[in-house]
Biopython code that builds the backbone (N, CA, C, O; Angstrom):
import numpy as np
from Bio.PDB.StructureBuilder import StructureBuilder

atoms = [
    (1, "MET", "N", (183.592, 234.207, 69.256)),
    (1, "MET", "CA", (183.443, 233.619, 70.576)),
    (1, "MET", "C", (182.044, 233.902, 71.152)),
    (1, "MET", "O", (181.496, 234.993, 70.997)),
    (2, "GLN", "N", (181.497, 232.894, 71.811)),
    (2, "GLN", "CA", (180.130, 233.035, 72.394)),
    (2, "GLN", "C", (180.209, 232.496, 73.857)),
    (2, "GLN", "O", (180.990, 231.599, 74.173)),
    (3, "ILE", "N", (179.401, 233.064, 74.678)),
    (3, "ILE", "CA", (179.144, 232.617, 76.055)),
    (3, "ILE", "C", (177.631, 232.373, 76.169)),
    (3, "ILE", "O", (176.844, 233.301, 75.984)),
    (4, "GLU", "N", (177.229, 231.164, 76.465)),
    (4, "GLU", "CA", (175.810, 230.778, 76.607)),
    (4, "GLU", "C", (175.011, 231.372, 75.425)),
    (4, "GLU", "O", (173.947, 231.955, 75.638)),
    (5, "LYS", "N", (175.507, 231.229, 74.201)),
    (5, "LYS", "CA", (174.895, 231.605, 72.977)),
    (5, "LYS", "C", (174.737, 233.150, 72.749)),
    (5, "LYS", "O", (173.978, 233.637, 71.911)),
    (6, "VAL", "N", (175.528, 233.844, 73.575)),
    (6, "VAL", "CA", (175.597, 235.339, 73.396)),
    (6, "VAL", "C", (176.958, 235.640, 72.884)),
    (6, "VAL", "O", (177.989, 235.261, 73.440)),
    (7, "LYS", "N", (176.902, 236.391, 71.718)),
    (7, "LYS", "CA", (178.203, 236.706, 71.013)),
    (7, "LYS", "C", (178.982, 237.770, 71.881)),
    (7, "LYS", "O", (178.417, 238.728, 72.409)),
    (8, "VAL", "N", (180.246, 237.527, 71.973)),
    (8, "VAL", "CA", (181.107, 238.449, 72.659)),
    (8, "VAL", "C", (181.507, 239.610, 71.687)),
    (8, "VAL", "O", (181.914, 239.359, 70.553)),
    (9, "CYS", "N", (181.387, 240.820, 72.136)),
    (9, "CYS", "CA", (181.701, 241.989, 71.306)),
    (9, "CYS", "C", (183.236, 241.930, 70.964)),
    (9, "CYS", "O", (184.058, 241.351, 71.675)),
    (10, "ASN", "N", (183.530, 242.592, 69.802)),
    (10, "ASN", "CA", (184.947, 242.559, 69.358)),
    (10, "ASN", "C", (185.940, 243.112, 70.371)),
    (10, "ASN", "O", (186.948, 242.450, 70.617)),
    (11, "PRO", "N", (185.720, 244.319, 70.996)),
    (11, "PRO", "CA", (186.682, 244.765, 71.913)),
    (11, "PRO", "C", (187.015, 243.761, 73.097)),
    (11, "PRO", "O", (188.174, 243.576, 73.466)),
    (12, "ILE", "N", (185.952, 243.144, 73.652)),
    (12, "ILE", "CA", (186.163, 242.192, 74.749)),
    (12, "ILE", "C", (186.873, 240.956, 74.239)),
    (12, "ILE", "O", (187.752, 240.415, 74.911)),
    (13, "GLU", "N", (186.479, 240.489, 73.005)),
    (13, "GLU", "CA", (187.123, 239.353, 72.461)),
    (13, "GLU", "C", (188.632, 239.603, 72.248)),
    (13, "GLU", "O", (189.466, 238.764, 72.587)),
    (14, "ILE", "N", (188.948, 240.749, 71.692)),
    (14, "ILE", "CA", (190.404, 241.123, 71.524)),
    (14, "ILE", "C", (191.073, 241.183, 72.874)),
    (14, "ILE", "O", (192.164, 240.636, 73.034)),
    (15, "LEU", "N", (190.476, 241.813, 73.833)),
    (15, "LEU", "CA", (191.040, 241.880, 75.138)),
    (15, "LEU", "C", (191.351, 240.559, 75.774)),
    (15, "LEU", "O", (192.460, 240.322, 76.253)),
    (16, "VAL", "N", (190.340, 239.683, 75.772)),
    (16, "VAL", "CA", (190.518, 238.331, 76.355)),
    (16, "VAL", "C", (191.604, 237.564, 75.632)),
    (16, "VAL", "O", (192.459, 236.947, 76.267)),
    (17, "ASP", "N", (191.579, 237.598, 74.299)),
    (17, "ASP", "CA", (192.585, 236.927, 73.450)),
    (17, "ASP", "C", (194.008, 237.455, 73.800)),
    (17, "ASP", "O", (194.963, 236.684, 73.892)),
    (18, "THR", "N", (194.111, 238.761, 73.985)),
    (18, "THR", "CA", (195.433, 239.388, 74.301)),
    (18, "THR", "C", (195.916, 238.920, 75.658)),
    (18, "THR", "O", (197.099, 238.629, 75.835)),
    (19, "LEU", "N", (194.989, 238.844, 76.634)),
    (19, "LEU", "CA", (195.386, 238.403, 77.983)),
    (19, "LEU", "C", (195.765, 236.891, 77.910)),
    (19, "LEU", "O", (196.743, 236.484, 78.537)),
    (20, "VAL", "N", (195.050, 236.112, 77.201)),
    (20, "VAL", "CA", (195.344, 234.678, 77.111)),
    (20, "VAL", "C", (196.753, 234.505, 76.558)),
    (20, "VAL", "O", (197.534, 233.682, 77.033)),
    (21, "LYS", "N", (197.056, 235.317, 75.525)),
    (21, "LYS", "CA", (198.388, 235.188, 74.869)),
    (21, "LYS", "C", (199.446, 235.644, 75.874)),
    (21, "LYS", "O", (200.616, 235.287, 75.736)),
    (22, "LYS", "N", (199.069, 236.397, 76.843)),
    (22, "LYS", "CA", (200.066, 236.903, 77.870)),
    (22, "LYS", "C", (200.135, 235.929, 79.037)),
    (22, "LYS", "O", (200.754, 236.230, 80.057)),
    (23, "GLY", "N", (199.499, 234.749, 78.899)),
    (23, "GLY", "CA", (199.563, 233.770, 79.929)),
    (23, "GLY", "C", (198.413, 233.707, 80.882)),
    (23, "GLY", "O", (198.463, 232.881, 81.793)),
    (24, "PHE", "N", (197.409, 234.479, 80.764)),
    (24, "PHE", "CA", (196.204, 234.419, 81.618)),
    (24, "PHE", "C", (195.262, 233.281, 81.157)),
    (24, "PHE", "O", (195.219, 232.904, 79.986)),
    (25, "GLU", "N", (194.516, 232.761, 82.147)),
    (25, "GLU", "CA", (193.589, 231.661, 81.906)),
    (25, "GLU", "C", (192.211, 232.097, 82.310)),
    (25, "GLU", "O", (192.019, 232.689, 83.373)),
    (26, "ILE", "N", (191.226, 231.798, 81.442)),
    (26, "ILE", "CA", (189.855, 232.168, 81.772)),
    (26, "ILE", "C", (189.352, 231.210, 82.908)),
    (26, "ILE", "O", (189.314, 229.999, 82.689)),
    (27, "VAL", "N", (188.990, 231.692, 84.037)),
    (27, "VAL", "CA", (188.562, 230.807, 85.115)),
    (27, "VAL", "C", (187.025, 230.939, 85.341)),
    (27, "VAL", "O", (186.421, 230.145, 86.062)),
    (28, "GLU", "N", (186.450, 231.918, 84.731)),
    (28, "GLU", "CA", (184.968, 232.176, 84.817)),
    (28, "GLU", "C", (184.518, 233.011, 83.750)),
    (28, "GLU", "O", (185.165, 234.000, 83.404)),
    (29, "SER", "N", (183.361, 232.646, 83.165)),
    (29, "SER", "CA", (182.696, 233.500, 82.133)),
    (29, "SER", "C", (181.204, 233.240, 82.215)),
    (29, "SER", "O", (180.725, 232.108, 82.280)),
    (30, "GLU", "N", (180.512, 234.350, 82.208)),
    (30, "GLU", "CA", (179.048, 234.282, 82.336)),
    (30, "GLU", "C", (178.321, 235.465, 81.647)),
    (30, "GLU", "O", (178.892, 236.525, 81.387)),
    (31, "VAL", "N", (177.059, 235.216, 81.378)),
    (31, "VAL", "CA", (176.247, 236.427, 80.839)),
    (31, "VAL", "C", (175.610, 237.125, 82.064)),
    (31, "VAL", "O", (174.850, 236.554, 82.847)),
    (32, "SER", "N", (175.998, 238.423, 82.151)),
    (32, "SER", "CA", (175.406, 239.229, 83.229)),
    (32, "SER", "C", (173.987, 239.763, 82.952)),
    (32, "SER", "O", (173.162, 239.935, 83.850)),
    (33, "ASP", "N", (173.758, 240.013, 81.658)),
    (33, "ASP", "CA", (172.477, 240.502, 81.191)),
    (33, "ASP", "C", (172.256, 240.073, 79.771)),
    (33, "ASP", "O", (172.947, 240.546, 78.869)),
    (34, "TYR", "N", (171.292, 239.172, 79.541)),
    (34, "TYR", "CA", (171.022, 238.673, 78.170)),
    (34, "TYR", "C", (170.468, 239.713, 77.303)),
    (34, "TYR", "O", (170.808, 239.737, 76.120)),
    (35, "HIS", "N", (169.641, 240.585, 77.779)),
    (35, "HIS", "CA", (169.050, 241.604, 76.885)),
    (35, "HIS", "C", (170.094, 242.567, 76.292)),
    (35, "HIS", "O", (170.049, 242.912, 75.112)),
    (36, "PHE", "N", (171.003, 242.971, 77.123)),
    (36, "PHE", "CA", (172.077, 243.915, 76.634)),
    (36, "PHE", "C", (173.364, 243.187, 76.205)),
    (36, "PHE", "O", (174.363, 243.820, 75.862)),
    (37, "HIS", "N", (173.318, 241.821, 76.233)),
    (37, "HIS", "CA", (174.566, 241.120, 75.918)),
    (37, "HIS", "C", (175.748, 241.460, 76.775)),
    (37, "HIS", "O", (176.882, 241.430, 76.296)),
    (38, "GLN", "N", (175.530, 241.776, 77.997)),
    (38, "GLN", "CA", (176.544, 242.092, 78.923)),
    (38, "GLN", "C", (177.171, 240.833, 79.486)),
    (38, "GLN", "O", (176.467, 239.953, 79.982)),
    (39, "LEU", "N", (178.502, 240.741, 79.412)),
    (39, "LEU", "CA", (179.242, 239.575, 79.776)),
    (39, "LEU", "C", (180.244, 239.875, 80.959)),
    (39, "LEU", "O", (180.600, 241.023, 81.224)),
    (40, "TYR", "N", (180.664, 238.787, 81.635)),
    (40, "TYR", "CA", (181.577, 238.929, 82.748)),
    (40, "TYR", "C", (182.618, 237.822, 82.486)),
    (40, "TYR", "O", (182.268, 236.668, 82.236)),
    (41, "PHE", "N", (183.916, 238.209, 82.552)),
    (41, "PHE", "CA", (185.047, 237.237, 82.415)),
    (41, "PHE", "C", (185.891, 237.439, 83.673)),
    (41, "PHE", "O", (186.069, 238.572, 84.119)),
    (42, "LYS", "N", (186.405, 236.371, 84.242)),
    (42, "LYS", "CA", (187.424, 236.402, 85.252)),
    (42, "LYS", "C", (188.629, 235.626, 84.701)),
    (42, "LYS", "O", (188.489, 234.462, 84.327)),
    (43, "LEU", "N", (189.797, 236.252, 84.649)),
    (43, "LEU", "CA", (191.004, 235.631, 84.195)),
    (43, "LEU", "C", (192.035, 235.621, 85.315)),
    (43, "LEU", "O", (192.095, 236.535, 86.137)),
    (44, "GLN", "N", (192.781, 234.650, 85.326)),
    (44, "GLN", "CA", (193.876, 234.537, 86.334)),
    (44, "GLN", "C", (195.191, 234.368, 85.726)),
    (44, "GLN", "O", (195.347, 233.545, 84.825)),
    (45, "GLY", "N", (196.237, 235.161, 86.200)),
    (45, "GLY", "CA", (197.506, 235.070, 85.645)),
    (45, "GLY", "C", (198.481, 235.934, 86.460)),
    (45, "GLY", "O", (198.154, 236.462, 87.523)),
    (46, "LYS", "N", (199.692, 236.049, 85.903)),
    (46, "LYS", "CA", (200.735, 236.831, 86.585)),
    (46, "LYS", "C", (200.750, 238.227, 86.076)),
    (46, "LYS", "O", (200.660, 238.471, 84.872)),
    (47, "TYR", "N", (200.864, 239.142, 86.989)),
    (47, "TYR", "CA", (200.955, 240.589, 86.658)),
    (47, "TYR", "C", (202.279, 240.799, 85.922)),
    (47, "TYR", "O", (203.306, 240.223, 86.281)),
    (48, "THR", "N", (202.231, 241.634, 84.887)),
    (48, "THR", "CA", (203.394, 242.090, 84.137)),
    (48, "THR", "C", (203.193, 243.485, 83.714)),
    (48, "THR", "O", (202.040, 243.888, 83.561)),
    (49, "ASP", "N", (204.224, 244.285, 83.503)),
    (49, "ASP", "CA", (204.152, 245.629, 83.082)),
    (49, "ASP", "C", (203.518, 245.796, 81.768)),
    (49, "ASP", "O", (203.014, 246.872, 81.448)),
    (50, "GLU", "N", (203.526, 244.649, 80.902)),
    (50, "GLU", "CA", (202.882, 244.683, 79.632)),
    (50, "GLU", "C", (201.334, 244.991, 79.702)),
    (50, "GLU", "O", (200.729, 245.483, 78.750)),
    (51, "LEU", "N", (200.764, 244.674, 80.864)),
    (51, "LEU", "CA", (199.327, 244.922, 81.065)),
    (51, "LEU", "C", (199.035, 246.364, 80.960)),
    (51, "LEU", "O", (197.943, 246.740, 80.534)),
    (52, "GLU", "N", (199.989, 247.221, 81.340)),
    (52, "GLU", "CA", (199.775, 248.655, 81.242)),
    (52, "GLU", "C", (199.786, 249.204, 79.782)),
    (52, "GLU", "O", (199.302, 250.302, 79.504)),
    (53, "GLN", "N", (200.334, 248.424, 78.917)),
    (53, "GLN", "CA", (200.396, 248.810, 77.465)),
    (53, "GLN", "C", (199.195, 248.367, 76.666)),
    (53, "GLN", "O", (199.149, 248.586, 75.456)),
    (54, "ILE", "N", (198.214, 247.745, 77.316)),
    (54, "ILE", "CA", (197.046, 247.358, 76.531)),
    (54, "ILE", "C", (196.187, 248.489, 76.273)),
    (54, "ILE", "O", (195.694, 249.115, 77.211)),
    (55, "HIS", "N", (195.966, 248.804, 75.031)),
    (55, "HIS", "CA", (195.056, 249.865, 74.613)),
    (55, "HIS", "C", (194.177, 249.342, 73.470)),
    (55, "HIS", "O", (194.676, 249.122, 72.367)),
    (56, "ILE", "N", (192.909, 249.146, 73.711)),
    (56, "ILE", "CA", (191.965, 248.640, 72.737)),
    (56, "ILE", "C", (190.830, 249.611, 72.712)),
    (56, "ILE", "O", (190.333, 250.061, 73.745)),
    (57, "ASP", "N", (190.413, 249.937, 71.453)),
    (57, "ASP", "CA", (189.314, 250.906, 71.254)),
    (57, "ASP", "C", (188.079, 250.343, 71.895)),
    (57, "ASP", "O", (187.719, 249.183, 71.695)),
    (58, "LYS", "N", (187.410, 251.218, 72.698)),
    (58, "LYS", "CA", (186.155, 250.933, 73.449)),
    (58, "LYS", "C", (186.382, 250.202, 74.660)),
    (58, "LYS", "O", (185.405, 249.796, 75.290)),
    (59, "ILE", "N", (187.650, 249.962, 75.103)),
    (59, "ILE", "CA", (187.953, 249.309, 76.400)),
    (59, "ILE", "C", (188.571, 250.295, 77.329)),
    (59, "ILE", "O", (189.571, 250.943, 77.021)),
    (60, "LYS", "N", (187.931, 250.400, 78.515)),
    (60, "LYS", "CA", (188.404, 251.295, 79.529)),
    (60, "LYS", "C", (188.966, 250.491, 80.734)),
    (60, "LYS", "O", (188.324, 249.571, 81.242)),
    (61, "LYS", "N", (190.170, 250.872, 81.162)),
    (61, "LYS", "CA", (190.667, 250.281, 82.376)),
    (61, "LYS", "C", (190.148, 251.052, 83.595)),
    (61, "LYS", "O", (190.422, 252.234, 83.806)),
    (62, "ILE", "N", (189.366, 250.277, 84.390)),
    (62, "ILE", "CA", (188.667, 250.835, 85.569)),
    (62, "ILE", "C", (189.671, 251.061, 86.764)),
    (62, "ILE", "O", (189.735, 252.110, 87.406)),
    (63, "ASP", "N", (190.437, 249.954, 86.979)),
    (63, "ASP", "CA", (191.486, 250.032, 87.995)),
    (63, "ASP", "C", (192.477, 248.931, 87.618)),
    (63, "ASP", "O", (192.445, 248.407, 86.505)),
    (64, "ASP", "N", (193.359, 248.589, 88.561)),
    (64, "ASP", "CA", (194.390, 247.660, 88.264)),
    (64, "ASP", "C", (193.926, 246.162, 87.861)),
    (64, "ASP", "O", (194.691, 245.367, 87.315)),
    (65, "THR", "N", (192.678, 245.892, 88.172)),
    (65, "THR", "CA", (192.264, 244.544, 87.950)),
    (65, "THR", "C", (190.985, 244.498, 87.060)),
    (65, "THR", "O", (190.484, 243.414, 86.763)),
    (66, "THR", "N", (190.478, 245.643, 86.652)),
    (66, "THR", "CA", (189.087, 245.593, 85.980)),
    (66, "THR", "C", (189.120, 246.388, 84.682)),
    (66, "THR", "O", (189.562, 247.536, 84.631)),
    (67, "PHE", "N", (188.616, 245.706, 83.605)),
    (67, "PHE", "CA", (188.423, 246.422, 82.343)),
    (67, "PHE", "C", (186.948, 246.433, 81.993)),
    (67, "PHE", "O", (186.245, 245.513, 82.412)),
    (68, "SER", "N", (186.450, 247.359, 81.292)),
    (68, "SER", "CA", (185.056, 247.473, 80.828)),
    (68, "SER", "C", (184.967, 247.889, 79.427)),
    (68, "SER", "O", (185.800, 248.667, 78.964)),
    (69, "CYS", "N", (183.922, 247.377, 78.661)),
    (69, "CYS", "CA", (183.742, 247.887, 77.282)),
    (69, "CYS", "C", (182.672, 248.910, 77.268)),
    (69, "CYS", "O", (181.777, 248.844, 78.110)),
    (70, "SER", "N", (182.692, 249.846, 76.385)),
    (70, "SER", "CA", (181.668, 250.865, 76.269)),
    (70, "SER", "C", (180.499, 250.481, 75.452)),
    (70, "SER", "O", (179.487, 251.183, 75.439)),
    (71, "CYS", "N", (180.608, 249.342, 74.739)),
    (71, "CYS", "CA", (179.517, 248.959, 73.826)),
    (71, "CYS", "C", (178.397, 248.094, 74.536)),
    (71, "CYS", "O", (177.207, 248.226, 74.250)),
    (72, "HIS", "N", (178.843, 247.239, 75.442)),
    (72, "HIS", "CA", (177.829, 246.398, 76.127)),
    (72, "HIS", "C", (178.065, 246.367, 77.643)),
    (72, "HIS", "O", (177.372, 245.654, 78.369)),
    (73, "TRP", "N", (179.004, 247.111, 78.094)),
    (73, "TRP", "CA", (179.323, 247.255, 79.598)),
    (73, "TRP", "C", (179.783, 245.889, 80.163)),
    (73, "TRP", "O", (179.582, 245.574, 81.336)),
    (74, "SER", "N", (180.414, 245.092, 79.261)),
    (74, "SER", "CA", (180.983, 243.840, 79.722)),
    (74, "SER", "C", (182.176, 244.111, 80.556)),
    (74, "SER", "O", (182.855, 245.120, 80.367)),
    (75, "ILE", "N", (182.458, 243.223, 81.492)),
    (75, "ILE", "CA", (183.569, 243.368, 82.477)),
    (75, "ILE", "C", (184.591, 242.218, 82.318)),
    (75, "ILE", "O", (184.241, 241.047, 82.168)),
    (76, "VAL", "N", (185.827, 242.615, 82.360)),
    (76, "VAL", "CA", (186.889, 241.550, 82.455)),
    (76, "VAL", "C", (187.678, 241.895, 83.773)),
    (76, "VAL", "O", (188.272, 242.963, 83.925)),
    (77, "GLU", "N", (187.627, 240.873, 84.727)),
    (77, "GLU", "CA", (188.349, 241.072, 85.968)),
    (77, "GLU", "C", (189.614, 240.129, 85.958)),
    (77, "GLU", "O", (189.566, 238.981, 85.517)),
    (78, "LEU", "N", (190.733, 240.702, 86.473)),
    (78, "LEU", "CA", (191.991, 239.942, 86.578)),
    (78, "LEU", "C", (192.219, 239.617, 87.977)),
    (78, "LEU", "O", (191.973, 240.415, 88.882)),
    (79, "ILE", "N", (192.698, 238.424, 88.163)),
    (79, "ILE", "CA", (193.165, 237.855, 89.420)),
    (79, "ILE", "C", (194.620, 237.577, 89.296)),
    (79, "ILE", "O", (194.982, 236.798, 88.414)),
    (80, "TYR", "N", (195.543, 238.159, 90.130)),
    (80, "TYR", "CA", (196.961, 237.876, 89.927)),
    (80, "TYR", "C", (197.388, 236.767, 90.876)),
    (80, "TYR", "O", (196.995, 236.691, 92.040)),
    (81, "LYS", "N", (198.213, 235.920, 90.297)),
    (81, "LYS", "CA", (198.770, 234.759, 91.124)),
    (81, "LYS", "C", (199.791, 235.290, 92.053)),
    (81, "LYS", "O", (200.379, 234.531, 92.824)),
]
sb = StructureBuilder()
sb.init_structure("model")
sb.init_model(0)
sb.init_chain("A")
sb.init_seg("    ")
for serial, (resi, resn, name, xyz) in enumerate(atoms, 1):
    if name == "N":
        sb.init_residue(resn, " ", resi, " ")
    sb.init_atom(name, np.array(xyz, "f"), 0.0, 1.0, " ", f" {name:<3s}", serial, name[0])
structure = sb.get_structure()
């Protein structure tokens, strides 16, 4: 997966794919920093307890709506319907 010709790191790609499989839709994606390949994703979907079970190496859950990777500091933000 790429955003504006910047490759998405594996942990973020796995997280986004997992969330899409759980019914979330990507509503925004952009490059936050080209030099560091830092990306930002906003996904919208319905909250489910399954989200608490997501554990992906190098992904940290910041709060109920935000995940971050430790490799490129990319952010995935969730918006609940």
